[in-house]
N, C-alpha and C positions, 0 to 999 in steps of 0.2 A: 145517194147510195147509202145503204144501211148494211153493216157487217154484223153477222150473227154467228156465234159459235155455240153449239149445243153440248150438253154434258156427256153426250155419247161420242164426242169427238168430231162430229160433222160441222163443217164451216160453210157459211153461205154469204155471198155478196149479192144483195137484193137491190134491184132498180127501184128507187123510191118514187119514180113517176108512174109505176104500174099499180094495179089494184093490189093493195096490201092486206086485204081481208084474210086470205089464207095464212099469211105470216102472223097476223094478229091472232087468229084462231089457234095456231100452233103454239105461240108464246103464252097465250092465256092459260094453258094447261101446265106451264112450267114456271119455275122461279127464274126471273130475269136478273142476271148478274152482269154488271158492266162497269165502265169507268167514264164518268161524266156523260151519262146516257140521257140526261134530261131533255136536251134538244132533239135527240132522235125520237124519244117517246112522244114528244109534242107533235111530230109529223105523222103519227099513227092514229087511227081511230081510237076513241076512248074505250078503255077497258079497266077492269079492276086488276091492276098489275101487282104482282109480288116482286118488287124491285129492290135489289141490293146494289147501291151505287158505291163501288169501292173507293171513289174519290173522297167520300166522307170519312173513311177509316184512317186517314193520314192527317191528323190534326196539327202536326208540327208546322205545316205550311198553310197559309191562308187559303190559297186556291192552287193546290199542287197539280202540276202538269203530269200527264202520264209519262212523259219523257223523264222527268225528274224522279218520279217514284221508281220507275224501272231501273234507273241508274243507281239509286240509293239502295234499293232492296235486292235487286238481282245483279248489280254490277255490269249491266249491259247498256249499250247505246241504241236508242231508237231514232232513226233518221226521219225527221218530220218534213223533209223537203217537198214531198208530194201532197201534204195536207191541204194546201190551197190550190191544187191543180184543178183543172176543169172537170169536175165530177159529173157534170150534166151532159158532156159530149159522149156519144156512143160510136163505136164500142169503146169501153175502157181499155187503156193500154195494159200490157202485161205488167208493167211497173206499178200501175195503180192497183191492179188486182193483187199483186204481191204485197203492196203496202197495206191494203185493206185486210 
């Protein structure tokens, strides 16, 4: 499952087992902004990406988690309980979709 938010406010949860060419084509025309997106991008067909991985902008931590950065920068808590749930089963639960 790949989560994508566009700069126009639209958010998508994409089934990574499907043909991802339309997603890749759409992203190729945009700047990709993410957090720890390296593994997600490896799952997509090769393109010349313009990627800004925000994880690299927090040098105070060796490998800062998104949870830690959100807590320090925004003062909010991100519950990661569903991170390791079964993302391959379909349909995704409403909790998984909200988490994504």
